[in-house]
HTML snippet that shows the backbone in 3Dmol.js (N, CA, C, O; Angstrom):
<script src="https://3Dmol.org/build/3Dmol-min.js"></script>
<div id="view" style="width:600px;height:400px;position:relative"></div>
<script>
const pdb = `
ATOM      1  N   MET A   1      16.819  15.418 -10.472  1.00  0.00           N
ATOM      2  CA  MET A   1      17.866  14.462 -10.723  1.00  0.00           C
ATOM      3  C   MET A   1      17.237  13.197 -11.303  1.00  0.00           C
ATOM      4  O   MET A   1      16.351  12.605 -10.687  1.00  0.00           O
ATOM      5  N   VAL A   2      17.682  12.792 -12.455  1.00  0.00           N
ATOM      6  CA  VAL A   2      17.141  11.627 -13.141  1.00  0.00           C
ATOM      7  C   VAL A   2      18.042  10.425 -12.878  1.00  0.00           C
ATOM      8  O   VAL A   2      19.262  10.501 -13.016  1.00  0.00           O
ATOM      9  N   GLN A   3      17.417   9.316 -12.496  1.00  0.00           N
ATOM     10  CA  GLN A   3      18.165   8.083 -12.260  1.00  0.00           C
ATOM     11  C   GLN A   3      18.098   7.227 -13.513  1.00  0.00           C
ATOM     12  O   GLN A   3      17.010   6.915 -13.999  1.00  0.00           O
ATOM     13  N   VAL A   4      19.252   6.848 -14.035  1.00  0.00           N
ATOM     14  CA  VAL A   4      19.309   6.027 -15.239  1.00  0.00           C
ATOM     15  C   VAL A   4      19.860   4.670 -14.861  1.00  0.00           C
ATOM     16  O   VAL A   4      20.903   4.569 -14.215  1.00  0.00           O
ATOM     17  N   THR A   5      19.149   3.616 -15.269  1.00  0.00           N
ATOM     18  CA  THR A   5      19.595   2.252 -15.019  1.00  0.00           C
ATOM     19  C   THR A   5      19.552   1.509 -16.342  1.00  0.00           C
ATOM     20  O   THR A   5      18.500   1.394 -16.971  1.00  0.00           O
ATOM     21  N   ARG A   6      20.704   1.009 -16.755  1.00  0.00           N
ATOM     22  CA  ARG A   6      20.775   0.294 -18.027  1.00  0.00           C
ATOM     23  C   ARG A   6      20.825  -1.202 -17.761  1.00  0.00           C
ATOM     24  O   ARG A   6      21.367  -1.657 -16.753  1.00  0.00           O
ATOM     25  N   LYS A   7      20.252  -1.947 -18.680  1.00  0.00           N
ATOM     26  CA  LYS A   7      20.197  -3.397 -18.539  1.00  0.00           C
ATOM     27  C   LYS A   7      21.488  -4.028 -19.063  1.00  0.00           C
ATOM     28  O   LYS A   7      21.959  -3.705 -20.154  1.00  0.00           O
ATOM     29  N   ASP A   8      22.049  -4.937 -18.257  1.00  0.00           N
ATOM     30  CA  ASP A   8      23.182  -5.724 -18.733  1.00  0.00           C
ATOM     31  C   ASP A   8      22.646  -6.833 -19.630  1.00  0.00           C
ATOM     32  O   ASP A   8      21.434  -7.034 -19.711  1.00  0.00           O
ATOM     33  N   GLU A   9      23.537  -7.554 -20.302  1.00  0.00           N
ATOM     34  CA  GLU A   9      23.096  -8.525 -21.312  1.00  0.00           C
ATOM     35  C   GLU A   9      22.185  -9.618 -20.766  1.00  0.00           C
ATOM     36  O   GLU A   9      21.086  -9.808 -21.287  1.00  0.00           O
ATOM     37  N   LYS A  10      22.605 -10.337 -19.739  1.00  0.00           N
ATOM     38  CA  LYS A  10      21.819 -11.470 -19.244  1.00  0.00           C
ATOM     39  C   LYS A  10      21.233 -11.182 -17.862  1.00  0.00           C
ATOM     40  O   LYS A  10      21.240 -12.044 -16.983  1.00  0.00           O
ATOM     41  N   GLU A  11      20.728  -9.969 -17.683  1.00  0.00           N
ATOM     42  CA  GLU A  11      20.205  -9.581 -16.374  1.00  0.00           C
ATOM     43  C   GLU A  11      18.680  -9.679 -16.365  1.00  0.00           C
ATOM     44  O   GLU A  11      18.021  -9.302 -17.335  1.00  0.00           O
ATOM     45  N   ALA A  12      18.132 -10.180 -15.276  1.00  0.00           N
ATOM     46  CA  ALA A  12      16.680 -10.326 -15.147  1.00  0.00           C
ATOM     47  C   ALA A  12      16.046  -8.963 -14.844  1.00  0.00           C
ATOM     48  O   ALA A  12      16.693  -8.062 -14.310  1.00  0.00           O
ATOM     49  N   ASN A  13      14.778  -8.842 -15.198  1.00  0.00           N
ATOM     50  CA  ASN A  13      14.070  -7.581 -14.988  1.00  0.00           C
ATOM     51  C   ASN A  13      13.955  -7.238 -13.502  1.00  0.00           C
ATOM     52  O   ASN A  13      14.009  -6.067 -13.128  1.00  0.00           O
ATOM     53  N   GLU A  14      13.795  -8.261 -12.654  1.00  0.00           N
ATOM     54  CA  GLU A  14      13.678  -8.011 -11.218  1.00  0.00           C
ATOM     55  C   GLU A  14      14.945  -7.359 -10.674  1.00  0.00           C
ATOM     56  O   GLU A  14      14.882  -6.485  -9.808  1.00  0.00           O
ATOM     57  N   ASN A  15      16.101  -7.795 -11.192  1.00  0.00           N
ATOM     58  CA  ASN A  15      17.364  -7.213 -10.738  1.00  0.00           C
ATOM     59  C   ASN A  15      17.486  -5.749 -11.157  1.00  0.00           C
ATOM     60  O   ASN A  15      18.005  -4.921 -10.410  1.00  0.00           O
ATOM     61  N   ILE A  16      17.004  -5.444 -12.353  1.00  0.00           N
ATOM     62  CA  ILE A  16      17.047  -4.052 -12.821  1.00  0.00           C
ATOM     63  C   ILE A  16      16.184  -3.184 -11.925  1.00  0.00           C
ATOM     64  O   ILE A  16      16.603  -2.099 -11.520  1.00  0.00           O
ATOM     65  N   ILE A  17      14.992  -3.647 -11.612  1.00  0.00           N
ATOM     66  CA  ILE A  17      14.080  -2.887 -10.755  1.00  0.00           C
ATOM     67  C   ILE A  17      14.693  -2.700  -9.370  1.00  0.00           C
ATOM     68  O   ILE A  17      14.609  -1.618  -8.789  1.00  0.00           O
ATOM     69  N   ARG A  18      15.305  -3.751  -8.848  1.00  0.00           N
ATOM     70  CA  ARG A  18      15.930  -3.684  -7.531  1.00  0.00           C
ATOM     71  C   ARG A  18      17.069  -2.662  -7.525  1.00  0.00           C
ATOM     72  O   ARG A  18      17.188  -1.871  -6.590  1.00  0.00           O
ATOM     73  N   ARG A  19      17.913  -2.677  -8.577  1.00  0.00           N
ATOM     74  CA  ARG A  19      19.015  -1.718  -8.664  1.00  0.00           C
ATOM     75  C   ARG A  19      18.492  -0.288  -8.761  1.00  0.00           C
ATOM     76  O   ARG A  19      19.020   0.623  -8.123  1.00  0.00           O
ATOM     77  N   PHE A  20      17.439  -0.102  -9.575  1.00  0.00           N
ATOM     78  CA  PHE A  20      16.854   1.232  -9.731  1.00  0.00           C
ATOM     79  C   PHE A  20      16.309   1.741  -8.401  1.00  0.00           C
ATOM     80  O   PHE A  20      16.561   2.884  -8.019  1.00  0.00           O
ATOM     81  N   ASN A  21      15.562   0.890  -7.694  1.00  0.00           N
ATOM     82  CA  ASN A  21      15.001   1.297  -6.404  1.00  0.00           C
ATOM     83  C   ASN A  21      16.104   1.661  -5.416  1.00  0.00           C
ATOM     84  O   ASN A  21      15.977   2.637  -4.676  1.00  0.00           O
ATOM     85  N   ARG A  22      17.175   0.889  -5.400  1.00  0.00           N
ATOM     86  CA  ARG A  22      18.292   1.171  -4.498  1.00  0.00           C
ATOM     87  C   ARG A  22      18.923   2.522  -4.825  1.00  0.00           C
ATOM     88  O   ARG A  22      19.244   3.294  -3.921  1.00  0.00           O
ATOM     89  N   LYS A  23      19.104   2.812  -6.125  1.00  0.00           N
ATOM     90  CA  LYS A  23      19.689   4.097  -6.534  1.00  0.00           C
ATOM     91  C   LYS A  23      18.804   5.260  -6.106  1.00  0.00           C
ATOM     92  O   LYS A  23      19.294   6.281  -5.621  1.00  0.00           O
ATOM     93  N   VAL A  24      17.503   5.098  -6.288  1.00  0.00           N
ATOM     94  CA  VAL A  24      16.577   6.174  -5.932  1.00  0.00           C
ATOM     95  C   VAL A  24      16.613   6.417  -4.428  1.00  0.00           C
ATOM     96  O   VAL A  24      16.644   7.565  -3.986  1.00  0.00           O
ATOM     97  N   LEU A  25      16.609   5.342  -3.638  1.00  0.00           N
ATOM     98  CA  LEU A  25      16.650   5.505  -2.189  1.00  0.00           C
ATOM     99  C   LEU A  25      17.951   6.153  -1.735  1.00  0.00           C
ATOM    100  O   LEU A  25      17.938   7.012  -0.854  1.00  0.00           O
ATOM    101  N   GLN A  26      19.057   5.757  -2.318  1.00  0.00           N
ATOM    102  CA  GLN A  26      20.347   6.306  -1.925  1.00  0.00           C
ATOM    103  C   GLN A  26      20.504   7.765  -2.332  1.00  0.00           C
ATOM    104  O   GLN A  26      21.190   8.526  -1.650  1.00  0.00           O
ATOM    105  N   SER A  27      19.877   8.164  -3.434  1.00  0.00           N
ATOM    106  CA  SER A  27      20.010   9.543  -3.891  1.00  0.00           C
ATOM    107  C   SER A  27      19.229  10.510  -3.005  1.00  0.00           C
ATOM    108  O   SER A  27      19.586  11.685  -2.915  1.00  0.00           O
ATOM    109  N   GLY A  28      18.157  10.032  -2.342  1.00  0.00           N
ATOM    110  CA  GLY A  28      17.378  10.891  -1.448  1.00  0.00           C
ATOM    111  C   GLY A  28      16.336  11.712  -2.155  1.00  0.00           C
ATOM    112  O   GLY A  28      15.819  12.666  -1.574  1.00  0.00           O
ATOM    113  N   VAL A  29      16.006  11.383  -3.385  1.00  0.00           N
ATOM    114  CA  VAL A  29      15.021  12.149  -4.150  1.00  0.00           C
ATOM    115  C   VAL A  29      13.639  12.030  -3.516  1.00  0.00           C
ATOM    116  O   VAL A  29      12.928  13.025  -3.376  1.00  0.00           O
ATOM    117  N   LEU A  30      13.261  10.815  -3.136  1.00  0.00           N
ATOM    118  CA  LEU A  30      11.933  10.606  -2.559  1.00  0.00           C
ATOM    119  C   LEU A  30      11.777  11.311  -1.220  1.00  0.00           C
ATOM    120  O   LEU A  30      10.730  11.903  -0.954  1.00  0.00           O
ATOM    121  N   SER A  31      12.795  11.259  -0.377  1.00  0.00           N
ATOM    122  CA  SER A  31      12.686  11.887   0.938  1.00  0.00           C
ATOM    123  C   SER A  31      12.535  13.398   0.820  1.00  0.00           C
ATOM    124  O   SER A  31      11.756  14.000   1.559  1.00  0.00           O
ATOM    125  N   THR A  32      13.272  14.016  -0.101  1.00  0.00           N
ATOM    126  CA  THR A  32      13.132  15.465  -0.266  1.00  0.00           C
ATOM    127  C   THR A  32      11.756  15.819  -0.831  1.00  0.00           C
ATOM    128  O   THR A  32      11.168  16.826  -0.439  1.00  0.00           O
ATOM    129  N   ALA A  33      11.248  15.011  -1.736  1.00  0.00           N
ATOM    130  CA  ALA A  33       9.920  15.277  -2.298  1.00  0.00           C
ATOM    131  C   ALA A  33       8.850  15.164  -1.222  1.00  0.00           C
ATOM    132  O   ALA A  33       7.923  15.973  -1.178  1.00  0.00           O
ATOM    133  N   LYS A  34       8.974  14.162  -0.352  1.00  0.00           N
ATOM    134  CA  LYS A  34       7.985  13.982   0.717  1.00  0.00           C
ATOM    135  C   LYS A  34       8.039  15.131   1.717  1.00  0.00           C
ATOM    136  O   LYS A  34       6.996  15.597   2.174  1.00  0.00           O
ATOM    137  N   THR A  35       9.235  15.594   2.063  1.00  0.00           N
ATOM    138  CA  THR A  35       9.322  16.717   2.997  1.00  0.00           C
ATOM    139  C   THR A  35       8.742  17.982   2.386  1.00  0.00           C
ATOM    140  O   THR A  35       8.132  18.781   3.096  1.00  0.00           O
ATOM    141  N   ARG A  36       8.918  18.181   1.095  1.00  0.00           N
ATOM    142  CA  ARG A  36       8.336  19.358   0.446  1.00  0.00           C
ATOM    143  C   ARG A  36       6.821  19.257   0.366  1.00  0.00           C
ATOM    144  O   ARG A  36       6.127  20.273   0.426  1.00  0.00           O
ATOM    145  N   MET A  37       6.298  18.036   0.230  1.00  0.00           N
ATOM    146  CA  MET A  37       4.851  17.865   0.198  1.00  0.00           C
ATOM    147  C   MET A  37       4.229  18.246   1.541  1.00  0.00           C
ATOM    148  O   MET A  37       3.157  18.849   1.584  1.00  0.00           O
ATOM    149  N   ARG A  38       4.899  17.894   2.626  1.00  0.00           N
ATOM    150  CA  ARG A  38       4.341  18.115   3.960  1.00  0.00           C
ATOM    151  C   ARG A  38       4.596  19.511   4.489  1.00  0.00           C
ATOM    152  O   ARG A  38       4.047  19.870   5.530  1.00  0.00           O
ATOM    153  N   PHE A  39       5.404  20.310   3.819  1.00  0.00           N
ATOM    154  CA  PHE A  39       5.766  21.628   4.319  1.00  0.00           C
ATOM    155  C   PHE A  39       4.566  22.553   4.313  1.00  0.00           C
ATOM    156  O   PHE A  39       3.833  22.635   3.327  1.00  0.00           O
ATOM    157  N   GLU A  40       4.370  23.254   5.430  1.00  0.00           N
ATOM    158  CA  GLU A  40       3.307  24.248   5.516  1.00  0.00           C
ATOM    159  C   GLU A  40       3.930  25.592   5.875  1.00  0.00           C
ATOM    160  O   GLU A  40       4.846  25.669   6.694  1.00  0.00           O
ATOM    161  N   LYS A  41       3.430  26.622   5.265  1.00  0.00           N
ATOM    162  CA  LYS A  41       3.916  27.949   5.585  1.00  0.00           C
ATOM    163  C   LYS A  41       3.459  28.324   6.987  1.00  0.00           C
ATOM    164  O   LYS A  41       2.456  27.802   7.474  1.00  0.00           O
ATOM    165  N   ALA A  42       4.183  29.218   7.633  1.00  0.00           N
ATOM    166  CA  ALA A  42       3.825  29.669   8.962  1.00  0.00           C
ATOM    167  C   ALA A  42       2.471  30.371   8.909  1.00  0.00           C
ATOM    168  O   ALA A  42       2.232  31.238   8.068  1.00  0.00           O
ATOM    169  N   MET A  43       1.588  29.971   9.833  1.00  0.00           N
ATOM    170  CA  MET A  43       0.241  30.522   9.835  1.00  0.00           C
ATOM    171  C   MET A  43      -0.214  30.671  11.287  1.00  0.00           C
ATOM    172  O   MET A  43       0.101  29.831  12.130  1.00  0.00           O
ATOM    173  N   SER A  44      -0.943  31.723  11.571  1.00  0.00           N
ATOM    174  CA  SER A  44      -1.401  31.930  12.938  1.00  0.00           C
ATOM    175  C   SER A  44      -2.520  30.944  13.274  1.00  0.00           C
ATOM    176  O   SER A  44      -3.137  30.355  12.386  1.00  0.00           O
ATOM    177  N   LYS A  45      -2.769  30.779  14.576  1.00  0.00           N
ATOM    178  CA  LYS A  45      -3.793  29.836  15.020  1.00  0.00           C
ATOM    179  C   LYS A  45      -5.175  30.259  14.519  1.00  0.00           C
ATOM    180  O   LYS A  45      -5.985  29.420  14.126  1.00  0.00           O
ATOM    181  N   SER A  46      -5.431  31.555  14.538  1.00  0.00           N
ATOM    182  CA  SER A  46      -6.754  32.023  14.118  1.00  0.00           C
ATOM    183  C   SER A  46      -6.989  31.721  12.638  1.00  0.00           C
ATOM    184  O   SER A  46      -8.092  31.334  12.253  1.00  0.00           O
ATOM    185  N   ASP A  47      -5.962  31.895  11.808  1.00  0.00           N
ATOM    186  CA  ASP A  47      -6.103  31.587  10.385  1.00  0.00           C
ATOM    187  C   ASP A  47      -6.356  30.096  10.183  1.00  0.00           C
ATOM    188  O   ASP A  47      -7.189  29.705   9.366  1.00  0.00           O
ATOM    189  N   ARG A  48      -5.621  29.258  10.942  1.00  0.00           N
ATOM    190  CA  ARG A  48      -5.813  27.816  10.841  1.00  0.00           C
ATOM    191  C   ARG A  48      -7.234  27.423  11.228  1.00  0.00           C
ATOM    192  O   ARG A  48      -7.855  26.580  10.580  1.00  0.00           O
ATOM    193  N   ARG A  49      -7.739  28.043  12.291  1.00  0.00           N
ATOM    194  CA  ARG A  49      -9.110  27.751  12.737  1.00  0.00           C
ATOM    195  C   ARG A  49     -10.126  28.158  11.677  1.00  0.00           C
ATOM    196  O   ARG A  49     -11.073  27.422  11.399  1.00  0.00           O
ATOM    197  N   LYS A  50      -9.921  29.345  11.081  1.00  0.00           N
ATOM    198  CA  LYS A  50     -10.841  29.814  10.042  1.00  0.00           C
ATOM    199  C   LYS A  50     -10.880  28.841   8.871  1.00  0.00           C
ATOM    200  O   LYS A  50     -11.949  28.522   8.353  1.00  0.00           O
ATOM    201  N   LYS A  51      -9.699  28.372   8.458  1.00  0.00           N
ATOM    202  CA  LYS A  51      -9.648  27.419   7.348  1.00  0.00           C
ATOM    203  C   LYS A  51     -10.330  26.114   7.718  1.00  0.00           C
ATOM    204  O   LYS A  51     -11.013  25.514   6.888  1.00  0.00           O
ATOM    205  N   ALA A  52     -10.152  25.667   8.959  1.00  0.00           N
ATOM    206  CA  ALA A  52     -10.787  24.426   9.405  1.00  0.00           C
ATOM    207  C   ALA A  52     -12.303  24.563   9.411  1.00  0.00           C
ATOM    208  O   ALA A  52     -13.015  23.630   9.039  1.00  0.00           O
ATOM    209  N   ILE A  53     -12.798  25.724   9.832  1.00  0.00           N
ATOM    210  CA  ILE A  53     -14.241  25.959   9.847  1.00  0.00           C
ATOM    211  C   ILE A  53     -14.789  25.941   8.421  1.00  0.00           C
ATOM    212  O   ILE A  53     -15.839  25.352   8.167  1.00  0.00           O
ATOM    213  N   ILE A  54     -14.096  26.570   7.510  1.00  0.00           N
ATOM    214  CA  ILE A  54     -14.525  26.591   6.103  1.00  0.00           C
ATOM    215  C   ILE A  54     -14.541  25.181   5.536  1.00  0.00           C
ATOM    216  O   ILE A  54     -15.477  24.810   4.827  1.00  0.00           O
ATOM    217  N   ARG A  55     -13.494  24.373   5.845  1.00  0.00           N
ATOM    218  CA  ARG A  55     -13.442  22.988   5.375  1.00  0.00           C
ATOM    219  C   ARG A  55     -14.628  22.183   5.891  1.00  0.00           C
ATOM    220  O   ARG A  55     -15.243  21.424   5.141  1.00  0.00           O
ATOM    221  N   LYS A  56     -14.950  22.349   7.176  1.00  0.00           N
ATOM    222  CA  LYS A  56     -16.077  21.614   7.759  1.00  0.00           C
ATOM    223  C   LYS A  56     -17.398  22.012   7.115  1.00  0.00           C
ATOM    224  O   LYS A  56     -18.248  21.160   6.859  1.00  0.00           O
ATOM    225  N   GLU A  57     -17.572  23.310   6.853  1.00  0.00           N
ATOM    226  CA  GLU A  57     -18.796  23.787   6.211  1.00  0.00           C
ATOM    227  C   GLU A  57     -18.936  23.204   4.804  1.00  0.00           C
ATOM    228  O   GLU A  57     -20.018  22.759   4.421  1.00  0.00           O
ATOM    229  N   ARG A  58     -17.841  23.208   4.034  1.00  0.00           N
ATOM    230  CA  ARG A  58     -17.884  22.660   2.677  1.00  0.00           C
ATOM    231  C   ARG A  58     -18.193  21.175   2.699  1.00  0.00           C
ATOM    232  O   ARG A  58     -18.963  20.683   1.875  1.00  0.00           O
ATOM    233  N   LYS A  59     -17.590  20.458   3.647  1.00  0.00           N
ATOM    234  CA  LYS A  59     -17.834  19.024   3.745  1.00  0.00           C
ATOM    235  C   LYS A  59     -19.297  18.755   4.105  1.00  0.00           C
ATOM    236  O   LYS A  59     -19.910  17.831   3.570  1.00  0.00           O
ATOM    237  N   ALA A  60     -19.857  19.563   5.012  1.00  0.00           N
ATOM    238  CA  ALA A  60     -21.255  19.402   5.401  1.00  0.00           C
ATOM    239  C   ALA A  60     -22.172  19.664   4.201  1.00  0.00           C
ATOM    240  O   ALA A  60     -23.144  18.937   3.995  1.00  0.00           O
ATOM    241  N   GLU A  61     -21.869  20.691   3.415  1.00  0.00           N
ATOM    242  CA  GLU A  61     -22.663  20.979   2.220  1.00  0.00           C
ATOM    243  C   GLU A  61     -22.593  19.820   1.227  1.00  0.00           C
ATOM    244  O   GLU A  61     -23.601  19.425   0.642  1.00  0.00           O
ATOM    245  N   LYS A  62     -21.407  19.292   1.052  1.00  0.00           N
ATOM    246  CA  LYS A  62     -21.224  18.194   0.108  1.00  0.00           C
ATOM    247  C   LYS A  62     -22.005  16.957   0.535  1.00  0.00           C
ATOM    248  O   LYS A  62     -22.660  16.320  -0.290  1.00  0.00           O
ATOM    249  N   THR A  63     -21.937  16.615   1.822  1.00  0.00           N
ATOM    250  CA  THR A  63     -22.673  15.432   2.293  1.00  0.00           C
ATOM    251  C   THR A  63     -24.172  15.651   2.207  1.00  0.00           C
ATOM    252  O   THR A  63     -24.917  14.720   1.901  1.00  0.00           O
ATOM    253  N   ALA A  64     -24.627  16.880   2.474  1.00  0.00           N
ATOM    254  CA  ALA A  64     -26.052  17.171   2.360  1.00  0.00           C
ATOM    255  C   ALA A  64     -26.532  17.028   0.924  1.00  0.00           C
ATOM    256  O   ALA A  64     -27.611  16.490   0.679  1.00  0.00           O
ATOM    257  N   LYS A  65     -25.735  17.508  -0.027  1.00  0.00           N
ATOM    258  CA  LYS A  65     -26.090  17.374  -1.435  1.00  0.00           C
ATOM    259  C   LYS A  65     -26.099  15.909  -1.856  1.00  0.00           C
ATOM    260  O   LYS A  65     -26.958  15.488  -2.631  1.00  0.00           O
ATOM    261  N   MET A  66     -25.147  15.134  -1.351  1.00  0.00           N
ATOM    262  CA  MET A  66     -25.101  13.711  -1.685  1.00  0.00           C
ATOM    263  C   MET A  66     -26.344  12.993  -1.191  1.00  0.00           C
ATOM    264  O   MET A  66     -26.881  12.124  -1.878  1.00  0.00           O
ATOM    265  N   ARG A  67     -26.805  13.359   0.012  1.00  0.00           N
ATOM    266  CA  ARG A  67     -28.002  12.730   0.581  1.00  0.00           C
ATOM    267  C   ARG A  67     -29.239  13.052  -0.257  1.00  0.00           C
ATOM    268  O   ARG A  67     -30.138  12.224  -0.398  1.00  0.00           O
ATOM    269  N   LEU A  68     -29.270  14.254  -0.804  1.00  0.00           N
ATOM    270  CA  LEU A  68     -30.403  14.661  -1.629  1.00  0.00           C
ATOM    271  C   LEU A  68     -30.287  14.148  -3.065  1.00  0.00           C
ATOM    272  O   LEU A  68     -31.257  14.192  -3.822  1.00  0.00           O
ATOM    273  N   GLY A  69     -29.121  13.669  -3.432  1.00  0.00           N
ATOM    274  CA  GLY A  69     -28.918  13.166  -4.779  1.00  0.00           C
ATOM    275  C   GLY A  69     -28.540  14.243  -5.768  1.00  0.00           C
ATOM    276  O   GLY A  69     -28.664  14.048  -6.977  1.00  0.00           O
ATOM    277  N   ILE A  70     -28.075  15.386  -5.266  1.00  0.00           N
ATOM    278  CA  ILE A  70     -27.653  16.500  -6.109  1.00  0.00           C
ATOM    279  C   ILE A  70     -26.138  16.513  -6.130  1.00  0.00           C
ATOM    280  O   ILE A  70     -25.481  16.205  -5.136  1.00  0.00           O
ATOM    281  N   ARG A  71     -25.602  16.873  -7.275  1.00  0.00           N
ATOM    282  CA  ARG A  71     -24.136  16.954  -7.331  1.00  0.00           C
ATOM    283  C   ARG A  71     -23.625  18.259  -6.878  1.00  0.00           C
ATOM    284  O   ARG A  71     -22.414  18.479  -6.868  1.00  0.00           O
TER     285      ARG A  71
END
`;
const viewer = $3Dmol.createViewer("view");
viewer.addModel(pdb, "pdb");
viewer.setStyle({}, {cartoon: {color: "spectrum"}});
viewer.zoomTo();
viewer.render();
</script>
């Protein structure tokens, strides 16, 4: 959904921005986008743990390479 805000003849830019922000908040576009960003598919505990272990290993490798000056 695209929000269109047109400028009236003697309207200040701050008022246009304020009107646009109000329209966006009232439409609910941002809230739906944020909820979709945070959505995670159903996953078992063991799978979550495995992914966490892999993340920690990668982070440890990255920090070790940084300490050595290797990319």
